[in-house]
MDAnalysis code that builds the backbone (N, CA, C; Angstrom):
import MDAnalysis as mda
import numpy as np

u = mda.Universe.empty(243, n_residues=81, atom_resindex=np.repeat(np.arange(81), 3), trajectory=True)
u.add_TopologyAttr("name", ["N", "CA", "C"] * 81)
u.add_TopologyAttr("resid", np.arange(1, 82))
u.add_TopologyAttr("resname", ["MET", "PRO", "SER", "HIS", "GLN", "ILE", "ASN", "HIS", "ALA", "ALA", "SER", "SER", "THR", "GLY", "SER", "GLY", "ALA", "LYS", "SER", "MET", "MET", "ASP", "GLU", "ARG", "TRP", "THR", "LYS", "ALA", "SER", "TYR", "SER", "GLN", "GLY", "GLY", "ALA", "ASP", "ASN", "CYS", "VAL", "GLU", "CYS", "ARG", "SER", "GLU", "THR", "GLY", "GLN", "VAL", "LEU", "ILE", "ARG", "ASP", "THR", "GLN", "TYR", "ARG", "HIS", "LEU", "GLY", "HIS", "LEU", "THR", "VAL", "PRO", "THR", "THR", "GLU", "TRP", "ARG", "ALA", "PHE", "LEU", "HIS", "ALA", "VAL", "ARG", "GLY", "GLY", "GLU", "LEU", "GLY"])
u.atoms.positions = np.array([
    [-9.831, -20.083, -0.970],
    [-8.542, -19.515, -1.321],
    [-8.615, -17.993, -1.217],
    [-7.662, -17.346, -0.521],
    [-7.695, -15.890, -0.366],
    [-7.524, -15.200, -1.718],
    [-8.162, -14.048, -1.843],
    [-8.062, -13.313, -3.095],
    [-6.981, -12.243, -3.045],
    [-6.119, -12.302, -2.053],
    [-5.004, -11.362, -1.984],
    [-3.692, -12.123, -2.131],
    [-2.649, -11.392, -2.422],
    [-1.344, -12.022, -2.510],
    [-0.283, -11.052, -2.034],
    [0.841, -11.589, -1.622],
    [1.958, -10.770, -1.174],
    [3.066, -10.891, -2.205],
    [3.567, -9.746, -2.623],
    [4.641, -9.707, -3.602],
    [5.871, -9.117, -2.940],
    [6.951, -9.839, -2.991],
    [8.198, -9.366, -2.399],
    [9.032, -8.691, -3.471],
    [9.412, -7.453, -3.181],
    [10.204, -6.691, -4.140],
    [11.652, -7.138, -4.086],
    [12.298, -7.056, -5.214],
    [13.732, -7.331, -5.262],
    [14.472, -6.148, -4.661],
    [15.609, -6.407, -4.083],
    [16.409, -5.328, -3.506],
    [16.837, -4.376, -4.603],
    [16.711, -3.093, -4.323],
    [17.162, -2.116, -5.302],
    [18.579, -1.695, -4.948],
    [19.345, -1.412, -5.960],
    [20.715, -0.978, -5.736],
    [20.975, 0.306, -6.494],
    [21.639, 1.215, -5.825],
    [22.077, 2.424, -6.485],
    [21.030, 3.521, -6.615],
    [19.759, 3.211, -6.784],
    [18.779, 4.248, -7.047],
    [18.161, 4.815, -5.772],
    [18.301, 4.137, -4.642],
    [17.849, 4.657, -3.362],
    [16.347, 4.658, -3.199],
    [15.883, 5.293, -2.124],
    [14.474, 5.279, -1.765],
    [13.607, 6.027, -2.768],
    [14.166, 6.987, -3.464],
    [13.394, 7.770, -4.424],
    [12.711, 6.866, -5.442],
    [13.386, 5.826, -5.908],
    [12.800, 4.933, -6.897],
    [11.658, 4.112, -6.313],
    [11.651, 3.919, -4.989],
    [10.613, 3.130, -4.344],
    [9.336, 3.950, -4.134],
    [9.434, 5.268, -4.092],
    [8.265, 6.133, -3.884],
    [8.163, 7.041, -5.098],
    [7.201, 6.773, -5.948],
    [7.015, 7.623, -7.107],
    [5.575, 8.101, -7.156],
    [5.189, 8.753, -8.225],
    [3.859, 9.348, -8.314],
    [2.727, 8.326, -8.301],
    [3.015, 7.081, -8.527],
    [1.964, 6.061, -8.534],
    [1.576, 5.616, -7.127],
    [2.429, 5.816, -6.147],
    [2.135, 5.433, -4.756],
    [1.600, 6.642, -4.009],
    [0.568, 6.447, -3.196],
    [-0.030, 7.509, -2.403],
    [0.108, 7.160, -0.929],
    [0.644, 8.098, -0.157],
    [0.802, 7.884, 1.282],
    [-0.529, 8.129, 1.978],
    [-0.806, 7.363, 3.006],
    [-2.057, 7.489, 3.755],
    [-2.248, 8.908, 4.268],
    [-3.490, 9.360, 4.260],
    [-3.796, 10.728, 4.703],
    [-3.545, 10.921, 6.192],
    [-3.468, 9.847, 6.964],
    [-3.206, 9.950, 8.400],
    [-1.726, 10.109, 8.720],
    [-0.884, 10.024, 7.711],
    [0.542, 10.217, 7.916],
    [0.785, 11.679, 8.278],
    [1.599, 11.906, 9.289],
    [1.870, 13.261, 9.739],
    [3.254, 13.690, 9.287],
    [3.298, 14.749, 8.495],
    [4.571, 15.279, 8.028],
    [5.366, 14.257, 7.261],
    [6.636, 14.120, 7.588],
    [7.518, 13.195, 6.895],
    [7.608, 11.838, 7.567],
    [6.685, 11.556, 8.467],
    [6.737, 10.297, 9.214],
    [6.641, 9.097, 8.286],
    [7.351, 8.037, 8.645],
    [7.342, 6.814, 7.861],
    [6.565, 5.711, 8.566],
    [5.576, 6.079, 9.370],
    [4.814, 5.076, 10.101],
    [3.398, 4.970, 9.541],
    [3.318, 4.708, 8.259],
    [2.015, 4.615, 7.623],
    [2.080, 3.636, 6.450],
    [0.997, 3.555, 5.732],
    [0.948, 2.703, 4.554],
    [0.820, 3.558, 3.303],
    [1.166, 2.968, 2.195],
    [1.021, 3.602, 0.893],
    [0.208, 2.654, 0.022],
    [-0.513, 3.210, -0.932],
    [-1.258, 2.354, -1.840],
    [-1.099, 2.869, -3.266],
    [-1.368, 1.976, -4.185],
    [-1.259, 2.292, -5.605],
    [-2.345, 1.501, -6.330],
    [-3.069, 2.170, -7.186],
    [-4.144, 1.534, -7.928],
    [-3.633, 1.081, -9.287],
    [-3.985, -0.142, -9.621],
    [-3.693, -0.681, -10.945],
    [-4.982, -1.300, -11.459],
    [-5.034, -1.689, -12.681],
    [-6.245, -2.242, -13.268],
    [-6.798, -3.399, -12.447],
    [-7.947, -3.171, -11.805],
    [-8.637, -4.216, -11.070],
    [-8.038, -4.604, -9.737],
    [-7.004, -3.895, -9.295],
    [-6.367, -4.251, -8.033],
    [-5.728, -3.040, -7.370],
    [-5.482, -3.179, -6.075],
    [-4.807, -2.137, -5.302],
    [-3.602, -2.778, -4.626],
    [-2.464, -2.108, -4.697],
    [-1.233, -2.569, -4.060],
    [-1.048, -1.762, -2.788],
    [-0.691, -2.423, -1.691],
    [-0.557, -1.778, -0.386],
    [0.787, -2.177, 0.205],
    [1.515, -1.206, 0.749],
    [2.808, -1.515, 1.367],
    [3.050, -0.632, 2.579],
    [3.951, -1.070, 3.420],
    [4.356, -0.346, 4.625],
    [5.451, 0.647, 4.235],
    [5.277, 1.892, 4.626],
    [6.246, 2.928, 4.269],
    [7.644, 2.616, 4.788],
    [7.737, 2.068, 5.988],
    [9.052, 1.779, 6.579],
    [9.741, 0.596, 5.908],
    [8.963, -0.295, 5.314],
    [9.535, -1.526, 4.764],
    [9.168, -1.715, 3.301],
    [9.277, -0.656, 2.524],
    [8.950, -0.718, 1.098],
    [9.696, -1.838, 0.387],
    [10.912, -2.055, 0.791],
    [11.764, -3.051, 0.135],
    [11.261, -4.483, 0.322],
    [10.311, -4.712, 1.245],
    [9.802, -6.061, 1.488],
    [8.653, -6.441, 0.563],
    [8.190, -5.508, -0.241],
    [7.137, -5.817, -1.194],
    [5.803, -5.210, -0.807],
    [4.750, -5.762, -1.374],
    [3.419, -5.214, -1.171],
    [2.362, -6.316, -1.155],
    [1.212, -5.949, -0.652],
    [0.047, -6.819, -0.632],
    [-0.847, -6.379, -1.783],
    [-1.368, -7.329, -2.548],
    [-2.256, -7.018, -3.664],
    [-3.651, -7.537, -3.359],
    [-4.646, -6.655, -3.470],
    [-6.037, -7.049, -3.249],
    [-6.889, -6.539, -4.410],
    [-7.975, -7.242, -4.715],
    [-8.887, -6.753, -5.754],
    [-9.481, -5.398, -5.354],
    [-9.715, -4.544, -6.324],
    [-10.270, -3.213, -6.069],
    [-11.587, -3.289, -5.306],
    [-12.416, -4.249, -5.616],
    [-13.713, -4.366, -4.930],
    [-13.537, -4.639, -3.445],
    [-12.559, -5.470, -3.090],
    [-12.302, -5.752, -1.672],
    [-11.710, -4.538, -0.968],
    [-10.852, -3.796, -1.641],
    [-10.268, -2.584, -1.074],
    [-11.366, -1.569, -0.774],
    [-12.284, -1.384, -1.711],
    [-13.389, -0.444, -1.505],
    [-14.272, -0.887, -0.346],
    [-14.545, -2.170, -0.237],
    [-15.357, -2.693, 0.870],
    [-14.650, -2.458, 2.204],
    [-13.331, -2.653, 2.230],
    [-12.543, -2.406, 3.442],
    [-12.629, -0.933, 3.842],
    [-12.408, -0.029, 2.894],
    [-12.484, 1.401, 3.190],
    [-13.871, 1.793, 3.672],
    [-14.904, 1.243, 3.081],
    [-16.276, 1.521, 3.493],
    [-16.482, 1.075, 4.952],
    [-15.983, -0.096, 5.296],
    [-16.108, -0.619, 6.659],
    [-15.355, 0.257, 7.665],
    [-14.142, 0.697, 7.289],
    [-13.353, 1.562, 8.176],
    [-14.064, 2.893, 8.392],
    [-14.488, 3.499, 7.308],
    [-15.160, 4.809, 7.412],
    [-16.490, 4.718, 8.151],
    [-17.142, 3.575, 8.070],
    [-18.432, 3.387, 8.741],
    [-18.306, 2.902, 10.168],
    [-17.064, 2.744, 10.649],
    [-16.842, 2.315, 12.030],
    [-17.187, 0.858, 12.290],
    [-17.230, 0.050, 11.242],
    [-17.619, -1.352, 11.379],
    [-16.504, -2.258, 11.933],
    [-15.295, -1.735, 11.993],
    [-14.165, -2.576, 12.417],
    [-13.710, -2.291, 13.835],
    [-14.487, -1.588, 14.575],
    [-14.140, -1.382, 15.972],
    [-13.782, -0.007, 16.247],
])
């Protein structure tokens, strides 16, 4: 059984995109300027939430912190191609 899950956000009304991006979400460092072609992540107790900047309203992927760290280690070490 996978240790990740996908959470679909409910549609927001009236508050606009500002409510979808707050201080708890961090945009990827590879994002250039105001571009919306990147991912954002947010750390919570024992897990990391990941979402697409262009499609915030569709929800997020949740993975355990240990798996997120292993993924980042693999990316930084060039293990993924």
